[in-house]
N, C-alpha and C positions, 0 to 999 in steps of 0.2 A: 652464648649470647650472640649468635651470629645475626647482628642487627644490620638491616639495610635501610638506609634513609634516602627517600626520593625527595631531596630537600631543595629549598629555594636557591640556596647558594652555600656550598661547602666553604668553611673558613679555616684558614691556617693560623695557628697561634704559636709563636716562639718555638720553632722546631727543637732547638736545644738551648740551654741556658746561655751558651756563647753566641747564639744567633740573635742579634738585636732587633730583628723585625718584630714590630708589635703585633701586627696582624695583616692579613691580605686575603683576598678572595681567590678561590681556585675552583675547579670544576669536578675533580675527583679526589677523594682522600681515602686511603686504605690504611687502617691501623691493625697490626697483628700483634697481640699481646700473648706472650708465652705463659704457661702455667707458673704460678707463684711469682710472677714478675709484676711489679707495681707500675712499670712503664712499658710501652710497646715500641714496635718498629713502624715507621711511617713511610708511606709511599704516596706522593702527591703528584698531580698532573703536570706541575711545572718542574718536577725534578724526579724523573722516573729511572734514572740510571742506577741508583743505589737506594737501599733502605736507609732512612735517617733515624736517629734516636728520637723517641718521643720526648717532648719538652718536660713533662712533669708526671707525677703519679696520677693515674687515671681516676683515683678516688677524689682528687682535689676538684673543687667546683670551678676553677678558672685556671688560665695559664696554659691550656693545651687545646688542641684542635677540636676534639669532640665536645668538650665543654662549651667552647665558643660556638660551634655549629648548632648545638642543642639549646643555646641560650633562649631562642624564641619559642622553644617547645616547653622547657621546664620553667621558664620565667613568665611573668604576667605581661610585661611590655605593653600594657594597655590593650592587649589582645589584637595588636596590629597584624600579626601573622596568624593565619588560620591553618589548621592542619588536621589530618586524620592519623590516628595511631592504632596499631594492633599488636597483640601479644598473647602468648598462651598462658602466661602467669601475670595477669594484669596487675599493675601496682595498686595496692590498697583495696583490692577486691578479693576477699578470701573465698576459698573452696570453689574456684572456677577451674575446670580441667578441660583443656581444648587441645587441638592437634597442630595449631600454628606454632611458630618457633621463635620465642623471645623469652626472657627470664626476669620479669618484674622490673624492667628498665627500658626506657625512661618513664618517670611519672610526669604526667602533663600538669603544667602550671603550679608545681609544688617545690621547685628548686632542684638543682642537680644533686643526685645521690646515687653513687655507684654501690651496688650491693656488696657488702664486705665478703660474703661467702663466695663471690665470683672471682676474687683475686687469685685463689688457688687454681683456677681453671684457665685454659687457653681460650682466647676469643678473637674473632675476626670481625672488625667493624668497618663498614663501607658506606661512604656518602657519595651520592651521584647527583649532579645538577641536571635537571631536565626542563624542556620547554613545556608550557601548558598544553600545547597541541599533542604531546605524548601521553597525557594522563590517562586517556581512555584505554590505550593499549596496555598500560601497566595495570589499570583497574581490572581489565578483562582477565589478565593473568592471575592477579591476586584473588579475584572472585572465585576462580576454580581451585585455588589453594585453601579456600575456606578459613580465612583468618578470623580471629575474634577481635572485632573493632571495639576498643574500650574508650576511645575519645574521638569526637568529631565536632568541630565547631565551624566547618565550612558551610556557609549558607547556600541553599539551593539556587539562589540567584547567580552564584559564581560558577555553577556547573551545568548550564543548559546545554543540551545536545551531547551530553556525556553519559549515556545510559548505563554503561557498566560501572561507572563510579557510583551512580545512584544505588545499584544493586549491592555493591560492596559496602557503602555507608549504611545501608539498611540491614546488613547482616544476612542477606539472602544467601542460599546455597544452590549450586547448580542441580537441577532435577532432570534436564533433558540434554541430549548430546549437542555439541561435542564435549566430551569429558577430558580431553587433552587439547591444548592449543600451544602454538608458538607465535610470538610477536617479536618484531625487530624495531628498535628505536635508535636514535642517535643522540648522544649527550651534547649539551651545549658547550661552547668553548672551542679553543683551538684544537684542530685535529678531528673534531666531530666523530668521536669513537662510536663504533657500532656496538650495540648490546642486544643479544638475542635472549629472549625470555621464554622459558619452557615451563608449563604448569599442567597439573592434572588434578582432578577431583578424586575423592575416595571411590566413587562409583566406577572409575576406569579399571581399577584393580591391576594397574600396570606397575611393574617394577621400574622405578624412576630412572635409575642409572642406565639400565640396558634397553628398556623399551621406549624411553622418551629421549634422554640426552644422547646416548650413543647413536640412536636412529637419526636424531636431528643433526648431529655434527658430522656423522659419516667418517669418523676418525677413531683411532685408538685413543683411549683416555687413561690417564694415571690418576688414581683416587686417593685422597687423604681424608680419612673419616674414621670415626668409631665403627666397630664391626661386631657382628653377632655370632661369628663362626659358622653361620649357615650359608650366607652368600660368600662365594669365593671369587678369586680372579677368574677370568674367562678368556682363553686364547684360541678358541676353536675357529673363529672366523678371521681370516687374514685382513689386516688393516682395520679391524673392528674389535680389537682386544680391550678387555678391562684389566688393567694392571694395578695392583695394590702397592702403594708407596711404603717402603720399609720405615718402621718406627724404632728408635727416635730419630728426629731430624733437628736442624737448627734454623732459626730465622735470623740470619745475619748475626750469629753469636748467641742468641737466646735459644736455649733448648726447649723442645716440646715433644710430646708423645701422644699417641692416639687414646691412651687411657684418660688423660687429663685435659685434652684439647677438645673443646666443644665445636670447633669449626669443621665444616665439610666443604672441600673444594677439589677441583680437578684441573689438570692441564691436558691439552691434546697432544697427540704425536702423529704426524708433525704439528707444529704450532700453527697459528699464534693465539690459541684460545685459552683463556682462564675463566672458570666458572665457580660460583659459590652456590651451595644448595642449603635448603632449610631442613633436610632430613639426612640421617646417617645412612651408611651403606649396610643396611639390615633388611632382612626379609619382611619385617613388619610393615615397612613403608609401602609395600605393594597395596595394602588396604587403607592407606592414609593419603590425604591430599599432600601435594608437594610442589615446590617451585625452585627453579634454578635460573640464575642470570649469568650470561656468558659475555665477557669482554673480548672483542677481537682487536687486541692491541699488543704489539710485539714486545714493548718494554715491560709491561705488567706480566705478560707471559714469561719473559726471561727471568724475572725475579722469583716467581713461584716454581718455574721449571728447575731452577738451581736447587731449591729445597727438595724437589721431587727426583733428584738424580738417581737414587737407588730404589729399585722396585723388587718385589718378591718374585720368586720363580713362578712360572705358569703351573697350575695344577696338573698333575699327571693322571 
């Protein structure tokens, strides 16, 4: 359930039971939940030096950051907050098979409900706060990733002059080049972190990790992802290697492994780039749409680079 939320404002809620902050606003929140763990490890923009323990069980409807952040999505709240949501297994819509990457969560306007079947799996949830001026750049990237939009109540009067958002909201798919694009935005808040977004449509037939991300970053990348045993690591081009991270690993004490972890992420070598992707490191994604968002931020990179300390040997 590698969910990315381009939300109005990420919200922190009681990092740990011992922390008596009721709530506060922040600009980036990353929650990494290991397989079979009811709580996750939290990394917030105001405290990036270490992973913090998640406050409560992710299945609970309140008392933790993502329940608080999604409150305006899953609750009615007089419909004051408008949003667009996409998913490849849309909540409450049976027999829909798509190629975008979410797993039946969250359900719009129906209350917070974490799928019980997803506790057994590892998940990476990321919330980013952006300015309205950045929406079209994100929409252009999502448009090429061909998501299934299952909810949208944003009126057209709110999006004049944002043509790619209109295409996205209407469920259009790219039919003419370019079939791959990259866009750069800056998050709101202190530090104004740069985020580079790479996306491709199915028509490009590019292998996402090698032909899009590696080409865009121009650095060696270390990959954490489920694998199909067809795509291997690649060390043939100096300073443009693809190194596969050894499994299992630990997220600040919580174990995870590539068989049970649904997340796909990379770190660069040298730093300071951390990216998350919506497709695994598998040959099949060459014929599928895909998207990656890359943070250029040293502290976030450092936390994930620690997890990625051990890599597999280069193929011979």
